[in-house]
Structure formats: structure tokens, C-alpha cells
N, C-alpha and C positions, 0 to 999 in steps of 0.2 A: 304214481298211478294216474293214467290219465282219466280226467273227468268226463263222462260219456255226454253230459250236457256242453262241455266246453272242449271239444278235441282238440289237440294238439295240432297247430299249423304243420302244413307237409314240410316246410322247409325250416321248421325249428332247430336249432342245435340241441342236441341230446347229450349231455354230460354226466356219467355216472356220479354220484356221490362222492366215491373213492378215488375219483380221478384225479390227477394234479396238473391242471392247467394253467400256466402263468398268465397273469393279467395283461402281459405285454404281447402276448401271440393274438395272432388273427385267425379264427376259424370259421370258415365259410356256412353258409347255410345248409341245413339239411345234413350235415356232419353228425355222426355219433362216435363219442369216445367212451370206451368201456372201463370197466372197473381196474383200478390199479395203473392205468396208463398214464404215461407223463408227457405234457407237451412244454418245451422250456420256452425263456425269453425269446420274443423277436422270432419265432418261427411262425409259418405261415403254410396253413391246412386250407384246401380249396373246398368246393360244394360237394356235398353228398359222399362224402369219404368216410371211412370205417377203421377206427384206430382200436384194436383188440386189446384184449387183457393183458396188461403188463408190459404193453408195447412203449416203447421211447422214441421221442422226437426231439433231436438236440437243438441248442440255440441257433436261430436263423435258418434253420433248415426249410426249404421250400417245397411244399407237397401240392401237386397239382388237384384237379376235380377228379371225382370219381376213382379216387385210390384206396385201395384195401391193404392196410397193414395188419397181419394177422397177430394172433396171440405171441407175446414177448419178442416181436420184430424189434431190432434196434437200429435206428437210423441216426448216425453221428453227424454233426455239422462239418463241413458246410455241404452236405449232400443237396443234389435237387432232383426231385422225381416230378417227371411230366403226368400228363393226364392219362387215367387208365392203368396205371401200375399197379402190381400185385407184389407184395413182399411177404412170402409164408411165414410160417410159425417158427420162433427162433432164428430166424435169418439175421446176418450182421452186416450191415454197411460201415466199414471202419473210417478211420480219418487219420491214421499216424503212419508214416512209412518208416518211422525207425523208432518204435516203441520201447522205451524206458522209463521207469519211475524216478529215477534220480539222475542228476547230470554226471559228466566224467568225475566230479569232485565229490559225488557222493552226496550232494544235496537233493532234497525232495523238489521234484519238477514243479514248474508251477506253469501258468498260460504263457508266460513270455519267453518260454524255455524251448518252445516247440510251434511249429505253422502247421494247422489243421489244412488236411488236403482230403477232397471229397469224392464221393462216387456220383456219377450222372446218371440218370436211368431215363430212357427215350419212353416217347408215348407207348401204351399198351404192353409194355415187357412185363415179364413175370419172373421172379426170383422165388426159387424152390425151398423148402422146408430145409432149415439148418445149414442154408448155403452161405458161404462168406464172401462179400466182395471186398478185396483188398484195395483202397484207394492209393493212389488216383486211377480209376478206370471209369470208362463209359461203356453202358450196357445200350446198345443199339434197339430202335424202336421196333417193337413186337416182337424182341427176342426172349427166349425161354432159357433160364439157367436152372439145370436140374437139382433137386434135391440133393443137398451135400457137397455139391460143387464147391472149389475153391478158385474164385475168379482173380488173376493175376495180371491179366491183360485185356486189353478193349475187346467187346463183343459186337460183331457187325449186326445190323438190322436183320431182323429174321433168323437168326443164327438160334440152333440148338447145341447148347455146351453141357458137357458133364466130365466130372473126374476131377481129380487133384493132382497137377492143376488142370483147371478147365479145359477142354480143347471141343471144336465144332465136330460134331459127328453126324449133322443135318441141318435141314432148313424147317421151320415152321411157319403156317400163315397166321393171319388175325386170328382163327379159331384156337390156335394153341396146339393143333395136331400135326404130326410130321407130314410134309409133302411129300408126294409122289413123284418121281422123275420119270418124265416122258421121252426123253432125250433131245439133243440139239439145245441143250440148256433149259428145257422147259420144266416147269414142276407144278402140280395142280394140287389143291387142297381137297382131300376126300370128302370133306363135309360140306364146303360150300361151292364146290367147283370152281373157286376162284384160280387164276392163272398166274405164275409168277416166272421170272427169266434170272438166270444165273448168268454173270458175266464177271471174269476176273476176280472169282471169290466174294462178289456182292449180289446180294438179291434184290430185285426189284419188283414192284407190283404192274402186271399187264392188265389185270381186271380191275378197272376203279372200284372202290368199296361204294357198296349200295346201301 
């Protein structure tokens, strides 16, 4: 409990007593790590992040600033999450292309028997609840992966992808809402009025972020 006469500094790191944060992990100012979360050795978590109940951050994983990992999100090494990323409840970022518990000879695998591959998530992107990103894939800037989707190939910036396997069904802006097509490759965000242009299956911002 915070002492009202000695309030906690705004940039203090808050780690629940039941969380497991390795001494070799780096945690930025203002970050909150909740009940039963685990942050492994050599992981880096940026400023003002929220690591939810039961979330997992693997060894050496890089997490940017202002990132939210919701309850029971699993981020396996060597994933890299840019600033402003959202990972929904029970979403999984995998790291093994050819998962097996044992070698072809039947021996239990150890760390030397496989090479980890990571998921890269761009600035501002969101991964919905129970979605699975099958490494190695890159989720583009400000993209939105729908709840329950299974991502098996790279996702472009601002893309909205759904389904198993995930496929693009539209575009979203920085606000996360589907954009409205205006013709001639122009798209507009219904919330902010920001304009975007589609060309060759890619979307770029016309209106600078304000």
C-alpha cells in the first residue's frame, strides 16, 4: 500500500510480490508487472509498460515503451516488440518452426537441438485475444490481428487480418478502426479524419500524425 505521506514516484517500477522477474532483466521506469507474470533473464521491458497477470516474456525478448501484454499473453524469445504494441489475453508469439519434444533418435531435446526464431511486431500494432503468430513473421506498424487469428506470413503496415490462416480483409488507421475507402486508392479514418493511400497492396499515411 502506498504511504499517503510519501507517495510513490510516478516513474517507479511496480512489480507484484507474486511476479517472477529475473535479476538480469531490465525493466523501464513506470512499468507495472502484475500477479504471476514472468520476465526471464536478459529480457528488456521499456518504460510505462503493463505486463498482465500470468504473462510471459522469454529470455532476451525486447519490449519497447508503452507496451501492453494482457493476461496470460506468451511472448517467446527472440521476439521483438516495438513501442506501443498491444498483445491481447492469451495471445501467443511462438519461436519454433518445427516443434518436437524429442530428436529423431527419441532423445529429449535441449537448447542445442533447435534454433529459436522470433516474431517481430512493429510500432503501434495490436494482436487480438488468443491469436497465434507463428514465427518467423513480422507484424507491420499499426496493423491489427483479429482475435483468434493464426498468422503464418508477414502482415503489412496498417493491415487488418482475420482467420485461420490469417488473411487481410481491410485496413486500419492509428486509431484501430477500419478505414473507409474513398476511391482512387484513398482511405479515411472515421474517427480522426486522417487520410491514407493504398498502392500496390501497401498503405501509407497521407495525413501526418498530429
